[in-house]
N, C-alpha and C positions, 0 to 999 in steps of 0.2 A: 224713240219708240221702236220696238222691234219691227223689222220689215215684214215679218210674218203676219203682223196685225193689219198692215195697210190694205190688203184686198177687202177685208171686212169693213174697214173705215170708209174706203171709197164707195163700196156698195151701199153703205148706210147713207152716205152723202147724196148719192144718186136717188136713193129712195125718198129721203125727206126733203131734198132740194135745199136752197139757200134762203136765209131769212134776210129781207131787206129792211127799208125804213119802216119803222113802226111795227116790224114783225115781232113775232113772239119768241124769237131766239133767246137763248140764255146768255145775253151779254151781261157784263158785270154792272153796267149802269142802268140796264133796263130789262134784265132777264126776269123770267118768271120765278115764283117761289120754288124751292127745292128742299130735299131732305138733307139736313146737316150731315156732312161727311161724304156725300155723294160725289163721285168723280166722273167728269165727262170730258170728251175731247173738244178742242176748239182750234180754229185756224189762227196762224200767226201772220203778222205783216211780212210781206215779201215771200210768202209761201211757207209751207210746212205746217205741221200740226203740233199742238201741245195739249195740255189739260187744264181744267179749272176745277176747283173744289168748292162745294157748297159750305158756306160758313154757318156759325151758330145762329146767325140772324135769318137763316133760311134763304139766303141769296148767294149765287156763285161769286167767287172772287175773280180777280183779273186772270186772264189767260197767261200761263207761266211760260212766256216766250223768252228766249235769250236776248237780253238787252232791249227788248221791244217795249214800246210805250202803248198804252191804251189797251182796251180789252176788245171784246167782240162787238164791233159796231161803234160808231161815234155817237155824239149827242144827237138824240132824235133820229138816229138811224142814218145820219149823213156820212159818217166816217166808214171807211173800209176797215181792213185789218190793220191794227196798229194805230198810229196817230195820223197826221196829215199825209195824204198821198199814199194811203195803203192800197189794198186791192180794190179799193174804189167803190166809192160812190154809193149811189142808191142801189139797193138790192145786192150789196156785196155778199161775200160768202159767210153766212151766219154760222152759229155754233151748233152743228148737228150733234145730238147727244150720242156718246159712246158709253154704254153701260158696262156692268161687270161681265155680261155675256161676251162682250167684245174683248175686254181685257184678258179673260181667261180662255178664250176660244182656242188658242194655239199652244196652250201650256203643255199638252201631251207631246207635241213635236219638239219643244225645248228639252223635255226630259229624255226623249228618245235619242237626242244627239249628245247626251252627256252621260258619263259613267257614274254620276252622282246619284242616279236613280236607276239601278239595274233592271228593276221590274217595270219597264215602261209599258207592259201589256195592260197595266192598270190605268191607262190614259184617262178613261172616263171618270173613275173615282177621283183622280187628281184634279180634273176640271171641276168636279163637284166640290171638292175641298177648297179649291181656289175661290169658287163662287161664294161659298159660305163665309170664308174669311173676308172677301171683298164686301159682301153685303153687310157684314158686321162692322165694316169700317176699319179693319185692321191692316188693310193694304193701301199703300199710297201709290198712285198711278206712276209717279216718277220712278218707282222701283222697277218698272217694266221697260226700261231702256235697254233692250237686248237680252238674249237668253241668260247670260250669267247673272244679270240683276234679277231676272225672273226666278232663277233657281235659288239665289240667296234669300229673296223675300219669302218664297214659298216653303223652303226647307226650315225656316224659322217657325213654321206652323207645325205643331206636333202631329196633327191629323195627316198632313202631307208627308212629313218625315216617316211616319209609321208605314204609310203606303209605299214609300221608297225603300223599305227594309230596315229603317232605324228601329231601335229597341228601347224599351223603357228601363227605368231603374231596376236593378236586381236581375236583369236578363243577361244571357250570354252575348258577348260582342267580340270583335277582333279589330286590331289597329291596322294602320296602313301597311305594316310589314307582315300582316297575317298572324300576329301573336294573339292568342286567345285570352280573354278575361271576362269581366262582367261590368255592366253599366252602373255608375254610382255618381253622386255629387262629388265635386272636386275635394271638398272638405271631409268627405267620408271615405276617401280612398287612401289606404295606407301602403299601397303598392306603387307602381309606376303609372302616371297619368298620361294618357295618349289620346289623340284624336281618333275616333272610331265611328262605328255605325250606331251611335247612341243618339237619343233625342237631344235637342238643344238644351244647354245648361248642364249636361252630364258629360262625364269622361269615361273612356274605356279603361278600367282599372286592371292592369296586367301585372304579373309577377308577384302576386300576393301569396306569401308562403303559408302553408297550413300543415297540420299533422293529423294522422289518423289515430283511431283509438289504440292501435297496437304500436304506435310510435313511429310509423313511417312518415317521412317528409314528402310533401307534394306542393302543388300549385292550385289555386282556386280558379277553375275555368268551367265552362259548360260541360255537363255530363256527356253529351253526345260528341263533344270535341276532344274528349280525353282518349288518348291512345295508350290504354293501360288499365289499371285498377282504379275504381272510384269509391269514395265514401261520402254519402250525403250528410248534411248537418254540421260539417266542420268548417264551413265558410259562410260569410255574409252573403246576402243576395237571396234570390228566389229559390224555389225547390229544384230548379234545373242546374243550379251551381253546386258543384261537388269538389271535394279535395281529390285532385288527380295525381296519382303516382304513375308517372310516365314509365312505360315499359317498352322494351326494344322489340322490333319485328324480327322475323326469321332472318338469320344471317348476320345480325348485328352483334355488338360486343355485350358481354355479361360477366358477372362474377358468381351469381347464385341463380337458382331457378326463378325466383320471384322477379328478377330483372327482365324476364322475357314474357311477351304476350302469350307464348305457348307454354309458359311455366316449365321450360326444359332448357337448361343451360349446360353446354359442354365447356366447363371452366378451364382456363389455362392451367397446365400442370396436372389436369385430370386424365381420365382414360382416353380422351380424344386429343388432348394436347393442342388446343387451338389458341393461337396468340391473341391475348385480350379477351378470350372467351368467344363462344359462338352460340347464338340462340337457335336451337334445333326446331325447325318448323317443317313438317311434312307438307307437301303441296301436290296439286293436280295441274296447276297452271300458274302463270304470273299473277293472276288475280288474287291468289292466296298469299302473295309476297309483296306487301306494300313497299313500293320503291325498289323492289329487288327482282330477282329472276328465279324461275323454277328450273332446276337442272337435275339430271339423273345422278344419283350417288349410291353406289353399292347396288342393292336390290330394290331401291325405291327412288323417291324424288325429294329434294330438299331445297328450301329457299336459300339463296346466297345474295350478297350485295352486288349490284351492277356497277360498272365503271365506265360509262360512256365518255367521260373525260380522261380516262386512263389513270385516275387516282384512286387509291385504296388506303384504308387505315394501316397503322404500323403493324408489321408482321404479315401483311397480305400483299399480293401483287396482282395486277390486272392481266388476265390471260384469256385467250379465246377458247370457247367451248362450243362444240357442235351438238345440236339437238334437232329433233324432228318437230316441225310445227304442226298445227292442227290439220293442215292439208297433206301431211305426210312427207313434206319436202324438208331437206336439211337447211338449217340456218345457223349462222355463227354469231355467238353472243360474246360480249366482253364482260367478264364477271371477276369478282375478287375471290381469289383462292389463296390458301396459305403460302407464304413466302417460304420456299424450300430451304432457305438459310435458317429457318426456325423449325420447320417440321419435316424437312427432307422430301424425298421423292418416292414414287411407287416403283414396282418391279419393272426393270428394263429402262429406267430413266436415271439420270444423274443431275445433281444440282449445279447450276452455273452460279458461282459465287459473286459474279458481277451484277447479274440481273435478278437473281432470286427465282429464276424459272427452271423448270425441269426440262432437261434435254435428253434425247435418246443416247444410250450408251454406245460408243463406237466399238464394233467387234474387233477382236484381236486374235492373233494366231498364238495359241497356248505354247507352241514350241519355241517361241521367241520371248524376249523380255517385253512384257505387256506395256510398260511405260518407258519412254526414251531414256537412255543413259546419258549422263552429262560428262563433262571433262573429268578425267581421273576416275572414271567408273567403267567397269568391265561387266558385260553380260555373261553371267555364269549360272547355269541351271535355272534360268528364268528370272534371275535377280541382277540388278545393277549394283555390283559390289564395289564399294569405295576402297581405293588402294590404301588410304591412311587409317582405315578402321573406324572412321566416324560414320554417323548415320542420322537420317531424319526420321525414317521408319525402318522396320525390319527388312524392307525391300532392299536396303543398302548393305545388308549383311549376308554372308554365305548361309546356305541351307543348314539348319541346326543351331543357328545363332539368332539372337534377338537384340533389338535396339533398346538399350537402357541408358537414360540420361545422356543421349547423344553419342554413345559408344557401343560397338557390337560386343555382346557378351554371350557366353554359352546359354543356349535355350533349354527348355524342358525336354527331357528324353534324349539329350545328347549322350551317346555311349561313354561310359567311364569304367575305371578299374577299381573296385572297392578295396582290393588287397593293398594297394599303395595309397589309399586315402582319396582317390578320385581327383587327381590334379587337373583333369580336363574340365571339372565343374567350376562355376563361379564362386566368389567368396561367400555368398549367401545361400549356396546350394548344398545339397546332400547327395553323395553318390550312393544310391539305393540299390542293393543287390537284386538282380533279376534272374539269377540261376546260372550254373555252369561258370562261376567266377566272373560273370559279366555284371554290368550295372548300368543304370541311367541316372542322369543328373535331374534332380527335382528340387524345387524351391523349399528351403528350410523355413520354419515358422514357429511362432509362440502362440498365436491365436488365429481364428478363422479369417479375420480381416487382413491378415498378412498374406492371404492367398488370393488368387485370381477368381474371377467369376466362375461359378459352378464347382468350386473346390472348397474343402475344409482342411483344417490343420489336424493331422492324424498321427497317432503313434501305432503304426501297424506292425513294425518288426522289432523284436527285442534287440537291444544294443544299438539301434539306429535312431539318431535324433528325429524329432517330429518333422514331418514334411507335408507339403500340400498335395492332396490327391482327391480323386473323384469319389462320390458316394454312389453305390449301386443299389438298385431297387429290385424287388421280387417280380416274377412273371405276372402275378395277380394284380400288380400295381401298374402294369404297362398302360400307357395312354391316359393315366389318371394321376392322382395325387401321391406324393411321397414326401419324406422329411429329409432336409439337408441341413445338418447342424442346428436343428431346432427351428428352422425356417421352412415355409411352404415351398414345395417344388413340384415339378412335372416329371413323370417317369417316361423317358423316351427310349424307343428300341435301339438296339445295337446291331450293326451289320453282322450277319452270320451267327448270331447268338440269340436263341429263343429262351435261354434260362434266366436271363436277367436284363435289366435296363439301366440307363444312366439317369440319375436324379439331377435335374437342372433347376436352378433358382427360378421361382415364379414371383410375379409382381401383382399389380392391381389392375392392369389394363384389361378391359373386357373384350370379348370376341367382336371383331369388326373395328376396334379402336386402333388409332395410329400408335406405332411402337418403334423402339430403337433397339436394334439387336446388340448394340454395344453398351446399353445402359445397365447399371448395377442395381438389382432389386434390394440389396442390403442398404443402399443409400436412400433415405426417405424422399428426397427431391427427385430421384430417378425412378422410384418404384412405379410411378404412374405411367411410365413408358415401357415397362416390362410386362409381358403378357401374363395373365393369371393362370391358375392351375389348369392344366390340360390344353394350354395354348402354345403357339409358337409364332415368332415374328417372321412373317413371310413377305419377301420382296425388298428387304433393306439392301440397297445397292452399295453400301460402304465396303470398300476393300481396305483392310488394315495395312496392306502392303503399299497402297497408293501414296507416293511421296507428297501429294497435294491433298491428301484426305483431310477434310475439315470436319468429319463426323456428322455431315448433314443428311445422310441417307436415312430413310424411314421406311417401315413396312406396315403391314396390317396384321393384327392378331387373328389367327385362324385356329380352329380346334383341330388337334391331331386325332387320328383314328387309325384303325387297322384296316388296310385296303382289302383284306381277305373277307371282310364283312361290311356292314354299313350301319354304324351307330349314329349317323347324322340325322338332322332334322328334315322336315318335309321340304321338298324342292331342292334338296342337297344330295350330293353323292360323295363318297370317300374317294377322293382323287389320289391316285398312286404317284408319289413323287420320290419313291425309293428306287429299288432295283430288284430284278429277279435273278435267280441263279442260272449261270451258264453251266449245263452239265458236262461240257467238254473241258472244263478247267478244274484244277484241284482246289481252287479257292471257292469258298461259299460266299457268293456276292449278294445273297438274298438280304434285302433291307426293307422291311415292311413298315414304311412310314407314309401315311396318307393324311390329307387335309380335307375337312368338310367344306365343300364349295358348292355354291348355287350353279345350276345349269339350266338351259332352256332348249337344248337340242341334242340329238345324237348324230354322230358323223355319218355323212352320205345317206341321210334318212329323209331328206326333203322337208325338214321341220321349219325352215326359216322362210320369211316373206321374200318377195322379189327384191333384188338388190343386196341381199345379205346371204351369208353362208355360214355353216357351222364350223367354228375353229376349235380344235381339241384343247382341253385344259391340260392334258398330259398325254404323252404318247402311249401310256399304259392303260388309258381309259377311252371309251367311246363318247362319254359325256363332253359337251362343249357349250359354247356361247355363240349366239347369232351375231355376227359382225359384218361390217361392210365388205362387199366384194372388192378385191384389189385389181389393179390395172394390168398385171403381168399374166400373160396366157400360159397354158401348159407348155413346159419346156423352156420357158424364159428364165433368165438369171434373176435371182431374188436374194434378199438379205433377211427376210422375216416372213412368216406365214401371212401376215396382213397384206403383203405385196401381191399375193396370188389370186387368181380367178376363183369362181365358185367351185366347191368340192375339190380343192387342191391344197397342198401343203408344201412348204419350202424345205427340201432335204438335199443333202449332198449325194448325188448319184455316182460319184467317182471323179467328176471333172468340175467340181464346184457346185454350190447350191443352185438348184433349179426348182421350178414349180412342178410338182408331180401330182397326177390325178389320184384322188382317193378311190378306193374300191372295197368291196366286201367279199372276201374269199368264200364265205359260206352262203352267199345269196346271189348266184348268177352274176358275177362281176362283169362289167363292161369295160374293156380296155381297148385302146387303139390297136390296129392291126400290127402284129409283131411284138406286142407287149403282153405281159402276164401279171396277174394280181398276186403280189407276194407280201409276206409279212416284213415290215421294215426292219425288225430286229426281234430277238428273243423276248417273248412276253408282250410285245407291242399289240395294242388293239388297233393301231393305225396301219392299214394295209394300202399299198400303192401300186399303180401300174408301172412296170419296169421292163 
């Protein structure tokens, strides 16, 4: 008997006393009449308690003691408990009755200590269900030998099981592993049969396949348990059971829009080029991202998968990202971001081919060879030229030559002499006259695909074989669409020439999409990584001269614009990334190329919150972005603007890069004693104290 029931039994014994000789106790040989099936407690010889059951004849049977002889009392009341020499004699401990109230008194405590009945707040209904079963004779007192036995006996009662959270046939259930299904008879389940939270005699039927009316395949589970799209009526069971087509939360893999809860999939090879696809889900916080994280992306926030264990799906790598929490403090999260060996890196970063992580690009002195020269290589005009004429990239060839099939060969626009057939040119090149008896080597061709990116095969000069050359576009096409060999293109401006532009191949990647500046829009599998009409791939860090270039660099498609105006959308400005003309030189350096970019502050205007400062998007514009204040004070050495304190920029003042204070020439500039607010360079909107 459960020890929890002892206090009640002892209390009852004290209340009713002991029945001696000739008493009215319920002994098996002399007890009073009882209701068949009634169970009461009785003492055993040598101590302890057990139970006796009322038989069909209306009399209690023997006390069910282990190995004991005799019932409660001896002949005529002479015996004690058991046979001879029991607890003795006259007036021994009689069979005080313990009814169903006693048996069920502590059932709530049993359930409270067990996970088998999670809703133990229903203790009183459980006691009532126990009493009903006991009074109906469906419970045997021997079942109550300890809490596990109590639970086994009571959970076989449907009323009790329902109170504990069990469900009936046709209702939603889940098995021990948390897999969802529905309750059914074992012979009625065509799926996998598992122990679950179903009523006795039923199984939790999981994994039952189903199909929707439009042919989509799913699994039969409870409608509320479905993380995706549901269709009722396609499954057995009750009204709450539906055919569930699982969908992926934000940040997860996908192939089509319908795979995602958000109904928005950036498929692999599409405009966003996400490995394995990426479910696009805007968010305001982690609560919007089941199992994931909400991080800033571009001008908004997106759900991404978290990686607390450091693991991500193929094509993605676990990286730390900093964000502001609800209290406004910075916190670092581990999230899954695209592996740069698949999608490359953003501006100012380069891909580590061992880890798949983007690392900051090491600055170099452009006056020297930017990459180390190896044995048998000489640094000549910024290139490590190999002495044997071999090459891995054009970096190993002298200026004017290109690497072709591992050997240095004459490059495009290498000077040649048309009069003698242009022996300076390569075997597949044409020496094209350029005037005054001079010429340049250009690649010969028979069709457009024989030419490089942004070129077509053209017959421009009489008597000269076809050669690869660029297609020019009209002034009214600048920054917009043009035609290049029958394919869509973008008309980009030329430096120092406002009468025409250069038509460059356009692809399918939309504004804001990941792009590859080396991709060829003429190749179907690469067109999704080439920016569409009016766009340019900004930030691709690939250097074709890099001997170790793996082509992993990526940028972002941004709309080009005329920086002399502003044809950009709301919240954007046309940021000047070209050049202005220096009137003191004979060359026209003007190059009016701008990009539409979002901004949230103006330089030295106090627009940013504490701890952040406005960083210029371009030295030719005042528009910028609020970024974290750097640790380097004014005058300290720096390598990047992000190193500097508030309202400062990293510029070379003549003795190396230092943090210089920003100022406004036109608005009462404040500079330290002995310094003056000056324009950094011709056309710059960035003014500094110097």
